[in-house]
KEMI-970571 format. One record per residue (C-alpha): residue in three letters; x, z, y. Coordinates in steps of 0.5 Angstrom, whole numbers, plus 500, padded with zeros to 3 digits. Layout:
BEGIN
ALAXZY;...
This chain:
BEGIN
UNK756881549;UNK757888549;UNK752889543;UNK756883540;UNK762887540;UNK759894538;UNK755891532;UNK763888529;UNK766895530;UNK761898526;UNK762893521;UNK769894520;UNK770902521;UNK763903517;UNK765907510;UNK762902505;UNK755903501;UNK755906494;UNK752902489;UNK744904487;UNK748907479;UNK750914482;UNK756911484;UNK758906478;UNK761901482;UNK768899480;UNK767903473;UNK767900466;UNK764904460;UNK767902453;UNK765905446;UNK769904440;UNK766905433;UNK769906427;UNK767908420;UNK770905413;UNK764904409;UNK760900414;UNK760893416;UNK763891421;UNK767897420;UNK770897427;UNK767894434;UNK767895441;UNK762894447;UNK764894454;UNK758896460;UNK758894467;UNK753898472;UNK749892472;UNK748892464;UNK753886463;UNK757887458;UNK761884451;UNK761886444;UNK766885439;UNK766886432;UNK770884425;UNK767882419;UNK768886413;UNK772883407;UNK767879402;UNK770884396;UNK767890399;UNK761887402;UNK754889401;UNK751885396;UNK743887398;UNK743885404;UNK747880409;UNK753881413;UNK753880420;UNK758875422;UNK764877426;UNK762878433;UNK765876440;UNK760874446;UNK757877452;UNK751881453;UNK746884457;UNK742890456;UNK737893462;UNK740896468;UNK735902466;UNK739903460;UNK746901464;UNK745906469;UNK742912464;UNK750911460;UNK754911467;UNK750917469;UNK751921463;UNK758919463;UNK759921470;UNK756927468;UNK760929463;UNK767927466;UNK765932471;UNK763938467;UNK769936462;UNK766939456;UNK769938449;UNK766932445;UNK767933438;UNK765940435;UNK770941429;UNK763942425;UNK763940417;UNK758935418;UNK757929414;UNK761923417;UNK757919422;UNK763914425;UNK768916429;UNK766914436;UNK770914443;UNK767913449;UNK771911455;UNK769911463;UNK774908468;UNK773907475;UNK777908481;UNK776915481;UNK779916474;UNK778916467;UNK774920462;UNK775919455;UNK771923449;UNK772922441;UNK768925437;UNK764925430;UNK759930431;UNK757933438;UNK755940439;UNK753937446;UNK746934445;UNK747929451;UNK754926448;UNK751926441;UNK745922444;UNK748917448;UNK753916442;UNK747915437;UNK743910443;UNK750906443;UNK750905436;UNK743903436;UNK744898441;UNK750895437;UNK745894431;UNK741891435;UNK746885437;UNK748886429;UNK741884427;UNK741878432;UNK747875430;UNK744875422;UNK738873425;UNK742867427;UNK746866422;UNK740866417;UNK736861422;UNK741856420;UNK743857413;UNK737861409;UNK730860413;UNK727864408;UNK731870409;UNK727871415;UNK722874413;UNK725880410;UNK730881416;UNK725881421;UNK721886417;UNK727890417;UNK728890425;UNK721891426;UNK722898423;UNK728900426;UNK725898432;UNK720903431;UNK724908429;UNK729908434;UNK735905429;UNK736899434;UNK735899441;UNK734894448;UNK732888443;UNK732885450;UNK740884448;UNK737879443;UNK732876447;UNK735868446;UNK734868438;UNK727872438;UNK725866443;UNK727861438;UNK724865432;UNK718865437;UNK717858437;UNK720855432;UNK715851428;UNK720851422;UNK720858421;UNK714862417;UNK708863421;UNK709871419;UNK716870423;UNK714868430;UNK708873430;UNK714879429;UNK719875434;UNK713875439;UNK711883438;UNK718884438;UNK720880445;UNK713884447;UNK716891446;UNK722889449;UNK718888456;UNK719880456;UNK714875458;UNK713868457;UNK719867462;UNK724871459;UNK724876464;UNK724884463;UNK727890463;UNK728891456;UNK727897451;
């Protein structure tokens, strides 16, 4: 009986165990991106330490749309990236919060889009706004987050084309293959569902199905839809 009371006492006074993502429990990360010449011109992405999150964008007006390539529709949905990627995002943001390094370089460089990174949690908030940063970790993180957004936007385009213009899937999948190779899109696991649909749909070109299977393999997703993502 004394042993039972001792266990209960320890459970009450013991400090909570911090998560395995560098103390990221209770924290939320958000990136806000804007570039008036791109479509969409504005999007936001929120991530939790486990890789779950939300993405929202607004479609650019038809009068300014690029007629060469279809625009992604407006997006407002939950997303999932790999836990490993989320851990990298939170750990990098936490290091930068502790270092208090300045984000914006103030250099005269081409406008790449204004990015605001925000880490919020029980221990305060870190805010970082920049077009281009001399801090390599911050600049790399910004580029990576833009590439993840690119993946989500491509997935939305593929969904639209599957419903309305299946012939356009061939060129879009060719672009996605090239973009995955050079890093313009990252975390293909974020569009796992549409890639699986394309890989299994006999109503689309065999070339489209093959490319979808290659991208799923690249994302580390097996036939049961499991994997860490890339």
